[in-house]
N, C-alpha and C positions, 0 to 999 in steps of 0.2 A: 614407270610401271606400265605393263601391258595387260589389258583385260583378257583373261584366259578364254573367254567365250567369243567375243567379237574381234579380238586381236588388235584393237585400237589403243593408242596411248591413253593412259589415265593420269592427268597432271596432279590430281589430288584424290584422296580416298572418296569413293562413291558407293553409296549403299544400293544403287540400282544396278550395279554390275552383277549379273546372275551368278557368277562363280565366286563372288566375294563371300568369305566366311565358310566356305565348304571345305571341311577338313580333309575328307577322303574322296576327292573328285578324281575320277578316271575317265579318260577318253578311250573309245575303242572303235575299231573298224575291222573289216575283213581284209586280209592281205590280198592285193589285187592279182597276184601271180600264183597264188596257192589257195588251199582250202582250210584256212584257220583264222581265228580272231586274235587280235592283239589289243591288250589293255595296258595303258601307261598313264602316268600323271600328265596333265595338260602341258606343263612346261617342257617335258621331254618330247611330246608329240609336236608341239609348236617349234621347238628347236630343230628337229629333224625335217619338218615341213619347210622351214625357212631355208635350210640347206638345199633341199630338193629344188625349190623355186629358184634359188640363186644359181644353181648349176644349170638348170634346164632353160631359164629365161634370159640369162645374161648373154650379150653378144660382144662385150668388151671386158677387159680386165678391170676397168674402173667400175663398171656395173656390178661385176662379180664381187669385188671388194665391198661395195656399198650394200649389197643385198645379203651378204653373209653375216652371221653373228660375229662380232669383232673378235672375240676371244678364239673362236673356231678358225677364222681366217688366219690369225696369228699362229695358231697351233699347226695348221696345214702348211703354212709357209716354212715354219721352223722344222717340222718333223718330216714333211714329204717333199715339198717343192724345192727346198734348198739342198736335198740329197738325191733327188731322182734325176739322173742325166738325161732322161727323155723329156723332162719338163724344162729344166734349165741346164744349159750346156756347161756353164762355168760353175761347177760345184764348189770350188774353193772360194769363189767370190760371188756367192749367190746374190742375184738382184731380182727385184720384182719387175714383172712386165709393166710397161707404161700403161696408163689408163686407157689410151686409145687403141692399144693392141687388141686384135681379135681374140675372142674367147669362145671355146666350145666345150661341151661336156667332156670331150677327150682330153682336155687339159688337166683334168682331175684324176690322178691315179686311183684305180679301183672303182670308179663310178660305173663304167660300162660292164664291169665284171660283177657288179652287185655287192662289192665289198665296202662301199662308201656311198652315202652317209650310213651311220650305224644302223644295223639290223636290230630291232627292238624286241623281237619275239624271245630271244634268250634271256632278256632282262625281266620277264614277267614274274618270275619267282621272287623278285625283289619288291614287287608292288602288290601282288595278289596273295591273299591268305592261303596257307598250305591246305587248309580245310577245303577250299574251293578247288585247288589244283588236284587234290586227291579224288574229289568227286567228279570233276568235269574234264580234266586235262589228260592228255596222253603225252608221254615223253617220246620225242622223235629225235632223229639224228639227221643233220644235213651232211652231205658228202664232204664239204670243205670247212664248214664253220661250226661243227659240233652240235651239241644237243640243244633242244628248245622244247617248251611246252606248247602243244597244239590244242586249241580249244575249238570244237566243232561249231561252225556257223549255224547249223541246224538247231543247236541248243542255246542260241544267243539269248532268247527270252528267259529261259531257266537260269542261265548264268547271271544275267542282269538282276533278276529277282533275288537270287542268292546273295549277290553283292549288296543289294539294297537292304536285305534282312540283316546283313553284317555291318550296316552303318555307312555304306558307300553311296555316293551319288555317281551315276554313270551316264555318260552322254555319248551317243554314237556320232562319229565325226568322219564320214566318208569323204568330206571335202578336204581333208588334210592328207598329206603324203607322209605316212609313217607305216611301218609294218615290221 
């Protein structure tokens, strides 16, 4: 188990973990490339953050495999790497690159286009109460990826107070890579 706040492994239940027992905890941050806020559960934010770090910091395939969430690496290999001829030449007999082979972010289809890791803004209606979306959000469209709810960063304090009044615990996490 991973502490949702400090991201350290928890080998046994601990009462001093700040996120423990919080039923409606949401992390939020401003999208670094645009002018909107994103609110998601900690596990989703940490998952996407781990993927970003794996892609951006790995220099070999071995590092990339170790840094990625295991289930996500397996999904990538099966769904993308084993069928993309630009990544693996032998599509009929897909093989994983050796641990010592060089890795760059260009090895991950969709990363440089902004299509991967997942864009979380369109998921917000799954996590935020419709009451809050009606009051504070604007429905917008992206050219390639469809609609999403945009929450104005200038109204962050009001949005957080509204969520708290609805029973949510909200934590700003600009240190994590998710949007």
